[in-house]
C-alpha positions, 0 to 999 in steps of 0.5 A: 321908300327905300334909298340906296343901290339895288340889292342883288335880290331886288335885281332878281325880282326885276328879272322875274318881273320882266320874264312875266311881262310886267310893266316897269311901274308894276315891278317898281311897286313890288320893290317899293322903289320909284319907277325911274329906278327900275327903268334906269336899271333895266336900260343900262343893263341890256334892256328888257329882253337882255336883262340878267340880274347877276350880270347887272349886279357885277356891272354895277359894282364895276361902275362903282369901282371905276367912279371911285378910281376917277374920283381919286384921280380928280377929287374936284368935280366941277359943279353941275349947271342949274344946280343939277345932281351930278350923279343923277345926270351921269346915270341918266346919260348912261340910260340915254346912251343905252336907248340910242344903242338899242335903236341900232347905233354903235356904242361910241356913236351913241355915247357921242350923240348922247353927250352932245344932246345933254349939254345945254349949249348943244355943241362941243369941240372934238377935244371937249368930247374926247375929254368928257368921254375919256376916249381918243380923238380918232374915236370921236372923229369916226363917231362924228362922221357916222352921226353926220352921215345920218344927219344927226349932227352938223359942223360949224366954226366958232369965233376962234375958228375951232370946229364944233359939232352941233345937235339942235332942233333943226338937226332933228328936222334935217335928219327926218328929211334925210330919212324921207329922201333915203326912203324915197330913193328905195321906193324909186329903185323898187319900182324900177325892179317891177318892170325888170322882173315883169309886172304881175310876177310874185317878185314884182308884186312884192316890190310894188307892195314895198314901194307903195308902203314906203312911199306912204311912209316917206311922204308921212315923215316929210309932212310930219317933220314940216308940221312939227318944225312949225308948231312944236319948236320950243325954246328954254324959258330962262337962262339962269347962271350956269352954276345957280 
């Protein structure tokens, strides 16, 4: 199986495969590449509907140039915990961030959330986030405010009284419950509109259908979140030395 970076010709084959509606695995077989390579390539370069071979090739060259510049400024890259491949982790973080953006999150918010999620501790301070992402503290503050409003991060104080931003399993539960509450509010508002617009009128009927649909979804989300919290929560099996 060939290694190394994708060539421009291979990227063109990926673009053709996507245009033909092929699955990532099928495209990968045609290139004799791992499916994960094709998945990362597509997701970091716009996703399946926006992937362009020439743009992807230029973006990859630009990223490689930036990494060389960063390495020349800081040649001593700290070792990855658990013996991880630093390059593979960096590439995965790019893919993960792109997927979050595809779900509707702004870029900086997606970068901060991905960074927090992919740390073993699941928490970082504002200065640690700014250093890791090479952005200003103001950018971090704005991103955290957005993520907190969505229930995706929470704040806590460590032993040094520093504010830390946390992503853990309970945050996901709280986020789902916040989503359910928000949807329930929309249900209530829609039903208020039914009486105002007149039951049986086209607009009122539309609102009633919206309310019934969203009411079902809201209850399903809350019920599933409660069940998942009880039966699906897992903990890491071991805690090896961070550099082992």
